[in-house]
C-alpha positions as CSV (number, residue, x, y, z in Angstrom):
1,M,96.8,108.5,114.4
2,N,98.1,111.1,116.7
3,K,95.8,114.3,116.3
4,N,96.9,117.4,118.0
5,T,94.5,120.1,117.1
6,Q,96.4,122.7,119.0
7,Q,99.1,122.8,116.5
8,Q,99.2,125.6,113.8
9,P,98.1,124.6,110.3
10,N,101.0,123.4,108.1
11,A,101.5,124.7,104.5
12,W,101.3,121.0,103.4
13,D,98.1,120.1,105.2
14,S,95.7,120.5,102.3
15,Y,98.1,119.0,99.9
16,W,98.3,115.7,101.9
17,R,94.7,115.8,102.9
18,S,93.6,115.9,99.2
19,G,95.1,112.4,99.0
20,A,98.3,113.1,97.2
21,E,100.7,110.1,97.0
22,A,103.9,112.0,97.2
23,S,105.6,115.5,96.8
24,Y,108.1,116.4,94.1
25,L,107.0,113.5,91.7
26,N,105.9,114.3,88.3
27,K,102.3,113.1,88.0
28,N,102.5,112.8,84.2
29,T,105.2,110.2,84.1
30,S,106.1,107.0,85.9
31,L,109.9,107.5,85.5
32,Q,110.6,109.4,88.7
33,R,108.5,107.0,90.8
34,Y,110.3,104.0,89.3
35,Q,113.6,105.8,90.0
36,M,112.8,106.6,93.6
37,R,111.4,103.0,94.3
38,K,114.4,101.6,92.9
39,F,116.6,104.1,95.2
40,W,114.9,102.8,98.3
41,R,115.0,99.1,97.3
42,E,118.9,99.4,96.8
43,R,119.3,101.2,100.1
44,M,117.6,98.3,101.9
45,E,119.7,95.7,99.9
46,E,123.0,97.5,101.0
47,F,122.6,96.7,104.7
48,E,120.2,94.8,107.1
49,P,118.1,97.5,108.7
50,K,117.1,97.1,112.3
51,S,113.5,97.4,113.3
52,P,111.5,99.4,113.9
53,I,112.0,101.5,110.8
54,V,110.8,105.1,111.3
55,D,110.1,107.3,108.2
56,V,110.7,111.0,109.0
57,G,108.5,113.4,107.0
58,C,106.5,110.3,105.5
59,G,103.7,112.3,104.0
60,N,101.0,109.9,102.9
61,G,103.3,107.0,103.2
62,I,104.6,106.2,99.7
63,V,108.1,105.3,100.9
64,L,106.6,103.0,103.6
65,Q,104.4,101.4,101.1
66,W,107.4,100.6,99.0
67,L,109.4,99.3,101.9
68,N,106.5,97.3,103.0
69,E,106.2,95.6,99.5
70,Y,110.1,94.8,99.8
71,K,109.3,93.5,103.2
72,E,106.8,91.0,101.8
73,E,108.8,90.2,98.8
74,K,112.0,89.3,100.9
75,N,110.1,87.8,103.7
76,K,111.3,90.2,106.3
77,S,108.4,89.3,108.7
78,K,110.1,91.0,111.8
79,W,110.3,94.4,110.2
80,T,107.9,97.0,111.5
81,F,107.2,100.5,110.1
82,I,106.3,103.8,111.7
83,G,105.8,107.1,109.7
84,V,105.7,110.5,111.2
85,D,105.0,113.9,109.7
86,K,104.0,117.3,111.2
87,A,101.3,117.9,108.6
88,A,97.8,116.6,108.5
89,L,97.7,113.5,106.4
90,K,95.4,111.1,104.6
91,P,97.6,107.9,104.2
92,I,97.4,105.9,100.9
93,N,97.3,102.7,103.0
94,P,95.3,102.8,106.2
95,A,96.9,99.7,107.4
96,L,100.4,101.6,107.8
97,D,101.3,103.1,111.3
98,I,101.4,106.7,110.2
99,R,101.2,109.5,112.8
100,E,100.2,112.8,111.5
101,R,100.9,116.2,113.2
102,T,104.0,114.7,114.8
103,P,107.3,116.5,114.5
104,Y,110.2,114.2,114.1
105,E,112.4,116.4,116.5
106,T,110.2,115.4,119.4
107,F,109.1,111.9,118.4
108,K,109.8,109.1,120.8
109,L,108.7,105.5,121.0
110,T,106.8,104.5,124.2
111,G,108.6,103.2,127.2
112,N,112.4,102.8,126.6
113,K,112.1,101.5,123.2
114,K,114.6,102.6,120.6
115,I,114.4,103.1,116.8
116,G,116.3,100.7,114.7
117,T,116.5,102.6,111.5
118,V,115.6,106.1,110.4
119,V,114.7,106.7,106.8
120,S,113.7,110.0,105.1
121,H,112.6,111.0,101.7
122,F,112.9,114.8,101.4
123,G,111.6,115.1,105.0
124,L,114.6,115.4,107.4
125,E,115.5,119.0,106.3
126,Y,112.1,120.2,106.7
127,G,112.5,120.1,110.5
128,P,115.1,121.9,112.4
129,L,118.0,119.9,111.0
130,S,120.7,120.3,113.7
131,E,118.3,119.8,116.5
132,G,116.5,117.0,114.7
133,L,119.6,115.0,113.8
134,K,120.6,115.1,117.6
135,H,117.3,114.0,118.7
136,L,117.1,111.1,116.3
137,H,120.7,110.1,117.4
138,G,119.6,109.7,120.9
139,Q,116.5,107.8,119.9
140,L,118.6,105.2,117.9
141,K,119.6,101.8,118.9
142,K,123.3,101.1,119.1
143,D,124.7,100.7,115.6
144,G,121.3,101.9,114.3
145,A,121.4,103.6,110.9
146,L,120.1,106.8,109.3
147,V,119.4,106.8,105.6
148,A,118.1,110.0,104.2
149,L,117.3,111.4,100.7
150,V,117.9,115.2,101.2
151,H,117.4,118.0,98.9
152,S,120.6,119.3,97.1
153,P,121.0,122.9,95.9
154,E,122.3,121.5,92.8
155,S,119.4,119.2,91.9
156,S,117.2,120.0,88.9
157,L,114.2,119.5,91.2
158,V,115.4,122.3,93.5
159,R,116.5,124.6,90.6
160,N,113.2,124.2,88.9
161,N,110.9,124.7,91.9
162,K,113.1,127.7,93.0
163,A,112.5,129.4,89.6
164,I,108.8,129.0,90.0
165,F,109.0,130.2,93.6
166,E,110.9,133.5,92.6
167,V,108.2,134.3,89.8
168,M,105.3,133.8,92.0
169,P,105.3,137.1,94.1
170,P,104.7,139.3,90.9
171,L,102.1,137.1,89.6
172,I,100.2,137.1,92.9
173,R,100.5,140.9,93.0
174,H,99.1,141.3,89.4
175,L,96.3,139.0,90.3
176,E,95.2,140.8,93.3
177,K,95.5,144.3,91.8
178,H,95.2,144.2,87.9
179,V,93.4,141.0,87.2
180,F,90.7,141.6,89.8
181,S,90.4,145.3,88.6
182,L,90.1,144.2,84.9
183,Y,87.6,141.3,85.2
184,T,85.3,143.3,87.6
185,A,85.4,146.3,85.2
186,I,84.4,144.0,82.3
187,L,81.5,142.6,84.3
188,E,80.2,146.1,85.3
189,A,80.7,147.6,81.9
190,R,78.4,145.0,80.3
191,G,79.9,145.4,76.8
192,K,80.5,149.1,77.0
193,P,84.0,150.7,76.7
194,L,86.1,150.2,79.7
195,G,87.5,153.0,81.7
196,K,91.1,154.1,82.2
197,Q,91.8,152.0,85.3
198,A,90.9,148.9,83.4
199,A,93.0,149.9,80.5
200,L,95.9,150.4,82.8
201,S,95.4,147.0,84.2
202,Q,95.4,145.5,80.8
203,R,98.6,147.3,80.0
204,K,100.2,146.1,83.2
205,L,99.2,142.4,82.4
206,D,100.6,142.7,78.8
207,E,103.9,144.1,80.3
208,L,104.1,141.2,82.6
209,A,103.5,138.6,79.9
210,H,106.2,140.3,77.8
211,T,108.6,140.5,80.6
212,Y,108.4,136.7,81.4
213,R,107.4,135.5,77.9
214,K,110.8,133.4,77.6
215,N,110.8,132.2,81.2
216,P,110.0,128.5,81.5
217,A,108.8,128.8,85.1
218,F,106.2,131.5,84.0
219,G,104.9,129.1,81.4
220,R,104.5,126.3,84.1
221,S,102.6,128.7,86.4
222,N,99.7,128.5,83.9
223,F,99.1,132.3,84.5
224,V,98.2,133.2,81.0
225,P,95.6,130.5,80.5
226,A,94.0,131.1,83.9
227,V,93.8,134.8,83.3
228,R,92.4,134.3,79.8
229,H,89.7,132.0,81.3
230,I,88.8,134.6,83.9
231,L,88.5,137.5,81.4
232,Q,86.6,135.4,78.9
233,A,84.2,134.3,81.5
234,A,83.7,137.9,82.6
235,S,83.1,139.1,79.0
236,K,80.3,136.6,78.7
237,G,78.7,137.9,81.7
238,K,79.4,134.7,83.7
239,K,80.2,136.4,87.0
240,L,80.2,133.3,89.1
241,E,82.5,131.3,86.9
242,A,85.0,134.3,86.6
243,R,84.9,134.8,90.4
244,Q,85.4,131.0,91.0
245,V,88.4,130.6,88.6
246,Y,90.0,133.7,90.0
247,N,89.6,132.7,93.6
248,D,90.7,129.1,93.0
249,Y,93.8,130.1,91.0
250,L,94.8,132.8,93.4
251,T,94.4,130.5,96.4
252,N,96.3,127.7,94.7
253,L,99.1,130.0,93.8
254,K,99.5,131.3,97.2
255,L,99.4,127.9,98.8
256,H,102.0,126.5,96.3
257,H,104.3,129.6,97.1
258,Q,104.0,128.8,100.9
259,Q,105.0,125.1,100.2
260,L,107.9,126.1,98.1
261,S,108.9,128.6,100.7
262,T,109.3,125.5,103.1
263,M,111.7,123.9,100.4
264,V,113.8,126.9,100.0
265,D,114.3,127.1,103.9
266,A,115.0,123.3,103.7
267,V,117.7,123.8,101.2
268,A,119.2,126.6,103.0
269,Q,119.7,124.4,106.0
270,V,121.5,121.8,104.0
271,K,123.7,124.3,102.0
272,S,126.2,121.6,100.7
273,A,127.4,118.0,101.0
274,D,130.2,119.1,103.4
275,Q,127.7,121.0,105.7
276,L,125.3,118.0,105.8
277,M,128.1,115.7,106.7
278,K,129.3,118.3,109.4
279,L,125.8,118.5,110.9
280,A,125.5,114.6,111.2
281,E,128.9,114.3,112.8
282,Q,128.2,117.1,115.2
283,A,125.0,115.2,116.2
284,G,127.2,112.2,117.2
285,Y,126.8,109.9,114.1
286,K,129.8,107.8,112.9
287,R,130.6,106.6,109.4
288,V,129.0,109.5,107.8
289,V,128.7,109.5,104.0
290,V,127.0,112.0,101.9
291,Q,126.8,111.3,98.1
292,D,125.0,112.8,95.2
293,V,122.0,110.7,94.0
294,E,121.9,111.0,90.1
295,F,119.9,109.3,87.4
296,P,120.9,109.3,83.8
297,E,117.4,110.5,82.7
298,T,116.8,113.2,85.3
299,G,120.2,114.3,86.5
300,V,121.0,115.1,90.2
301,V,118.0,114.8,92.5
302,G,119.5,115.2,95.9
303,Y,122.0,113.9,98.4
304,C,122.0,110.5,100.1
305,L,123.0,110.9,103.8
306,Q,124.0,107.5,105.5
307,A,125.3,107.2,108.9
308,I,125.5,104.8,112.1
309,K,125.1,105.6,115.7
């Protein structure tokens, strides 16, 4: 793997290094996994991809794994795969050629070799889209193809995650100010009455819970059960447990907010199907098609961008 220790940490480093298989897939159901796997198999059946096939923003390689399974099933022995991602990774299949800390907008094959096909699963838009499309166009073989699943502002995935993103700042502020103040006051009181500052913090937390009580994103944040755990541990004098739960939850919330911030920026680059088509055409691609990707069970999940050099 390409390890460039000089690069700044990526918001997704710890996520991928934890061994996660994919982003934006519900871990509690196999439906989305089945749908996405089916989507990529259908794309491969629509045309004969040229090799090598490069997966942009590959993460830990779930799409490459699906394509490799398809390759073996269909006896496409000449296909070769390369994955590139600017984050630090922990690939699910060490046999795959996956290159971490490798921004796709600067990636090149060695020598004068050209890419046969570019694929991307919610990855293309996480780089500088206009610049990246132009760079990939220059690296493609003649008649080479680009096939990308791209975030859509209309998708349920984006709307649900944006709702969580928007509720996170007040949760983080309340954790840092009021939850910290309250749980430390409980520990210091050792069962005695709490002071005015602790009472104020409790009132602010109650107001927050009341304000967001009907907000589904607030429920999905697990703020209430996390705070309850912290305060109950403190009330029992379990200082280390209260501190650990507090620090872990706050750290994870901040990291998730950073990750969702990259999604918001990615969607802002795409803007619309027309804008995505325009960017591809300006980069030099021909036969550009942008279509909604929609499943009966989950609705719109993004755009499919297909184009030829």
